[in-house]
DRENDO-1510 file (C-alpha; in Angstrom, 1 decimal, always signed):
<recs>
REC; n; res; u; v; w
REC; 1; UNK; +5.5; -5.8; +2.9 .
REC; 2; UNK; +6.4; -7.8; +6.4 .
REC; 3; UNK; +3.9; -6.2; +9.3 .
REC; 4; UNK; +6.8; -7.1; +11.7 .
REC; 5; UNK; +9.3; -4.4; +9.8 .
REC; 6; UNK; +6.9; -2.1; +9.3 .
REC; 7; UNK; +5.9; -2.4; +13.3 .
REC; 8; UNK; +9.8; -1.8; +14.5 .
REC; 9; UNK; +10.1; +1.1; +12.1 .
REC; 10; UNK; +7.1; +2.7; +13.6 .
REC; 11; UNK; +8.3; +2.0; +17.0 .
REC; 12; UNK; +11.6; +3.4; +16.7 .
REC; 13; UNK; +9.8; +6.6; +14.6 .
REC; 14; UNK; +12.0; +5.4; +11.6 .
REC; 15; UNK; +10.8; +6.7; +8.1 .
REC; 16; UNK; +11.5; +4.8; +4.9 .
REC; 17; UNK; +11.5; +5.7; +1.3 .
REC; 18; UNK; +11.7; +3.6; -2.2 .
REC; 19; UNK; +15.2; +3.1; -3.5 .
REC; 20; UNK; +16.0; +4.8; -6.5 .
REC; 21; UNK; +17.5; +2.0; -8.0 .
REC; 22; UNK; +16.4; -2.1; -6.7 .
REC; 23; UNK; +19.7; -4.2; -5.5 .
REC; 24; UNK; +19.2; -7.6; -5.8 .
REC; 25; UNK; +20.1; -9.9; -3.2 .
REC; 26; UNK; +21.5; -13.2; -3.0 .
REC; 27; UNK; +22.2; -16.1; +0.0 .
REC; 28; UNK; +25.6; -16.9; +0.5 .
REC; 29; UNK; +25.2; -19.7; -2.2 .
REC; 30; UNK; +24.2; -17.8; -4.4 .
REC; 31; UNK; +20.0; -18.6; -4.6 .
REC; 32; UNK; +18.4; -15.2; -4.9 .
REC; 33; UNK; +16.6; -13.7; -2.0 .
REC; 34; UNK; +12.8; -15.3; -2.2 .
REC; 35; UNK; +11.5; -11.4; -1.2 .
REC; 36; UNK; +13.1; -10.3; -4.3 .
REC; 37; UNK; +15.4; -7.1; -4.2 .
REC; 38; UNK; +15.4; -4.6; -2.2 .
REC; 39; UNK; +13.3; -1.7; -3.2 .
REC; 40; UNK; +12.9; +0.3; +0.7 .
REC; 41; UNK; +15.6; +2.0; +2.4 .
REC; 42; UNK; +15.5; +4.4; +5.5 .
REC; 43; UNK; +15.9; +7.7; +5.6 .
REC; 44; UNK; +19.0; +8.8; +6.8 .
REC; 45; UNK; +19.6; +8.2; +10.5 .
REC; 46; UNK; +22.6; +9.3; +12.8 .
REC; 47; UNK; +24.4; +6.4; +13.6 .
REC; 48; UNK; +26.8; +7.7; +16.6 .
REC; 49; UNK; +29.5; +4.5; +18.1 .
REC; 50; UNK; +31.4; +6.2; +20.9 .
REC; 51; UNK; +33.6; +9.0; +19.1 .
REC; 52; UNK; +32.6; +7.8; +15.3 .
REC; 53; UNK; +29.1; +9.9; +14.1 .
REC; 54; UNK; +27.9; +9.8; +10.6 .
REC; 55; UNK; +24.4; +9.7; +8.5 .
REC; 56; UNK; +23.4; +6.2; +7.2 .
REC; 57; UNK; +20.3; +5.0; +5.3 .
REC; 58; UNK; +19.9; +1.5; +5.9 .
REC; 59; UNK; +18.2; -0.9; +3.3 .
REC; 60; UNK; +14.8; -2.8; +4.0 .
REC; 61; UNK; +14.0; -6.8; +3.3 .
REC; 62; UNK; +11.4; -9.1; +4.6 .
REC; 63; UNK; +12.1; -11.3; +7.2 .
REC; 64; UNK; +9.8; -13.7; +9.0 .
REC; 65; UNK; +12.4; -14.1; +11.9 .
REC; 66; UNK; +14.4; -10.9; +12.2 .
REC; 67; UNK; +13.0; -7.4; +12.3 .
REC; 68; UNK; +17.3; -6.1; +12.0 .
REC; 69; UNK; +20.2; -7.8; +10.5 .
REC; 70; UNK; +23.1; -6.0; +9.9 .
REC; 71; UNK; +26.1; -7.4; +7.3 .
REC; 72; UNK; +24.9; -6.4; +3.9 .
REC; 73; UNK; +27.7; -4.2; +2.4 .
</recs>
């Protein structure tokens, strides 16, 4: 586990769980992510944006440079 991610989750009091099914991830050019498949996710978190609200679980990966990456769909 990447220490930066763990520290970020702890700082924001966000718990994580093991995914029921790992998700393989590829870079935009088709190469597999070096850290492997996504095997962890956050517990559902309430996401609020102006008048929009939903419960969402975020996938977790190891990244040496960024504690948060948005964009995987």
